N, C-alpha and C positions, 0 to 999 in steps of 0.2 A: 136741565138734562143737557142743554147746548154747552153749558160752561163745563159739565163734566167732560164731556167729548173733546173739548179744547184743551182742557188741562192734560188728558190722556195723551192726545197727540202731542202737546209740548214735551211731555215726560219722554215719550217715545224718542221724539227728536233730539231732546238733549242725550239721551242714552246713546243714540248714533253718535253723536258729535264726542262724547266722553270716551267712547269706546275705540274711536277712531284715530288717525291720524290729519292733523292739518299742515297743508304744504302750500307756499306759495310767497309772493312777495310780503314783507311784512313792513309795518308801520310802528315806530317806536311811540308809545303813548306816555309812558313816564320810564323812570330808571329800571323797573324791574317787568313792565308790562308791554306786550306787543300785540297788535290787531293783524289778524289774518283770516282773509275770508270773511270780514265782518265780525269775527270773533275774537274777543280780548282774552289773552292769555298769559298768565303771571309766571314768570321764570321759577321754577322749583328750586329749593334748596338755598337760597340766597337772601341775604338782608341787605338790601340797598339803601342808600342814603336817598332821602326824600328831594325832590326839587328845590324845595324852599331851605335845605339844611346847608349849613356854612361848616367848611373845615379849616383848619389852618396848614399852610404848606410848610415846606422845610425851613423857611425863613419866617415863619409865624404870622404871615399875611393871611386874611381871610379869603375864601374863594366859595362859590356855591358848588359844593362837590355833587349835588345830586344832578344839577344841570349839566356839569362835565361828564359824569356818568351817563347820563342819556345822550349826550352829543357823541360820546366815543362809540356807544353801542349802535348808534344812528350810522355812524360812518363806517363801521365794520359790516353790517348787513346790507349797505347800501347795494343795489344791483346784484343781491343774491337771494336763491331761494331759501326760504327758512321752512325747516320741517320740525313739526311738534309731535312727539310721542308720550306715551305714558300720561295720557290726560286724565286728570281727576280734579275734584271740586275739594277746597279745604273747608274748614270748618264755618267759613263765612259765606260759603256758596260761590267762591270765586274759582275760576277754571285756572289750573296749575298744570304746567307741563315742563319736561325737558325739551329745550329746542336747540336746534343746530343749524348752522349754515356753513356749507362745504365741508361737512364733516367735524367742524369745531363746535363742542358743545358750549352754548352761550354763557350758561351759568359759569362754566370752568373758565372761559376765556375772561369773564369780568372779574373772577375771584383773582386769576393769575396776574392780572395788570394791576391789583390792588385797588379795584373801583368798587367792589362790593365785598362782603363778609359771607364765608361759609355759614350757614345756618344749621347747626350741627342737629339741633332739635328736630329739623324736617328731612335734612340730607345725610343723616347718619354718618357724618364725617367725610362724604363724597369728595369735597373740594379742601379738606382741610391741609392736604400736602400742597395744593397750589398756594393755599392763603400763608402758609408758613414760608415758602419760596418769597411770595410777593413781601410779607414782612420783612424777611432778612434783606432783600435786595432794596428795601425802603421805596416801592413803588406806589403810587397813587395815594391813598389813605395814609397809608404806612409811612409815607414822606414826612408827615407832620403829626398833628393832633386832630383828633374827632371824637364826637359822642357816637357810641354805638346806634346804629340807625333806629332799632327797635325802642331804645331808650329815649331817644329823640322823639320819637312819635308819641310815647307814652308822657314826655312832658308836655308836648302840644296838647295832647288830650286832658291834662291836668290844668290848662290855662296859660301855660307858657307861651312866650314868643318866639319865632325862629331864633333870634340872636343869642336869647338867653339860654335856651334850649340847645343850641349848636355849639356855642362857643365854650368849651370846658378844654382848657388847655391841658388838663391831667386826664382826659378822657381816653387817652390811647391805651387800648387793652394791654 
């Protein structure tokens, strides 16, 4: 009986968090995940390179594109209040949200800088125009070559290593 009470309490608390808004200083956990008030929130609608993923720059030199993305995001939100709305859970149970800092949608900001991709399957193309602009301007990932992040993760799941799964000079979509 005690377990049932605890579980129902947890469900009620989770429902409150999922229905509300998270606001406050944010810590960058990974390329697409923030922590606000102890809650980890994944940015909705984007496909971000993992921290171990490597890309090629305009000269063909390898760099850790996931780490660069996390660092750029950290610099952008530093000392700003972050607000996350439209909080929901994805099919894996992760908390997802559209988050902003000073009125700038963080997903759109990352896509516009060419640091992540619009994941149309989830975003319904919300960031597609920003991605096209970044591609035309040769910004971030679009300056060189890269493996699409979700394909990189699939390769890793199949037993590939970061170098082999990342380094595809023909992977630029």
